[in-house]
C-alpha positions, 0 to 999 in steps of 0.5 A: 528545455534541457534544464527543465528535463533535468529538473524532472529527473533529479532525485528530489522529484523522483523520491517525492513521488513516493512520500509515505511509501515505507518500503521505497523510502526505507531503502532511499533514506539510508543511501541519501544520508550516505550521499549527504554525509560524504558531501559534508566531508567533501569526500566521494561517496562509495555507496552502501553495501546491502548489509548497510542499507538493511541496517538503515532500513531496520533503524527506520523500521524501529520508529515508523516503517513497520516492515521487515527488510526484503532484498526485493525492495532493493531490486525495485530501487535499482529500477527506479533511482539506484545504481550498483557498483561492485556491490555498493549502491548509490543514487544514479549520478544523473539524478543527484549531480548539481543538486545542492547539499541543502536541498538534499538535507531538506529532502531527507527530512521531508521523506522522514516526516512523510513516514512519520505522518503515514505511521501516525495515520495508520495508528489513527485508523487502527484506533478508529476501527478498534473503537467501532468494533467495541460499539454496542451490537445494535449500532449498525449505522455507525459501523456502516458509516465508517466502512463507507467513509474508508472505502471512499478514501482512494488517495494516500499510500497508493490506495491502501485504505480502499484495498484493505477495506474492499477485501474486508467487505468482499471476504465477509460477503462471500463467507456468508455464501460458504466461499473463502476469500484469502489475501496474498502477495502482500509481504513485498508490497509498498502499501500493504497491497491487497490481491486476494484469491478465491476458487479459480480466480485472482481478485486484483485490486488497485486504485490505479485506473489506467489501462497500463496498470490493468495490462501489467496486472494481467501480464503477471500470470497469463491465462489466470482468471481474474476479477478486477477490483477498482474504484472506477474501471473507466474507459480502460474497460473497453479493451479488457481481455474478456477471456480471462477477466471474469468480472469487474467490481467498482466502488459503486458496486461495493457501496450499492450492492455488497455493503448494502446487502450485509447491512440489510441482513444486520438490520433484519436481525438488529445485530451488527454481525456482518458489518462487525466482521468487516471491521474486524477483518480490516482491523486485523489487516492493518494490524498485520502490517503494523507488526508491533501488535501481538499475534493473538490480537491480530487474528479475526474470529 
């Protein structure tokens, strides 16, 4: 029993929960590499300074992380798997003790491969969205099909696809009625996480449907009005604080109401105006995360 518990807590298990998450692995990989290098030299690993971790983060970023370094990422890693000793950071001893060097080397390569895969997938999404934006304006159903398929992609990088595309749909929907929906709190996210604000309420969007996640979200700014955007609210909705939660929007609502309304207007005019803007907004948000794009290219009309 104790051996099984230890296995659940080792660094391989912990970091595999974060495969593809660029801001977590951008911190973890340089520190893990330091442990491996010291083990190969049969030397005690003193840990890396924050400057050294930042340097390693930037090296990964030059290849496929596509995020700027923030100390927030290091603070989160401390809460998960790192320990600080006099300004030097190491993996917690209980997570790495007795893990063979070959397993650490395999883990490091697996983490790097997951970042590469996530980056390549993002580039494919950008290419698909750009191609859809270039379709003739009369091709409404083709645009709808892509938006529909992307909204249904709940898994992967903590639901980034659902979060970005739901924002694009809701922003265009409310724009048609003269309301502005703006995104915020994405700079320090692991996944391009999308919260957005309009009027007096914060729209909090996530693919985590657990009651614990809802409670954490509500605790972030007590007393602030919310609209919860989830793939499926589920039984957790029974315990919602109705005083502060104005409404909930689920995947079925996005598909059956919001997108359908935009599509019906496009079909009436026989021009993909609304769905085109949804695609442009989503494309701009993905390009915003991939800051290799020039500023001129990432802004939607």
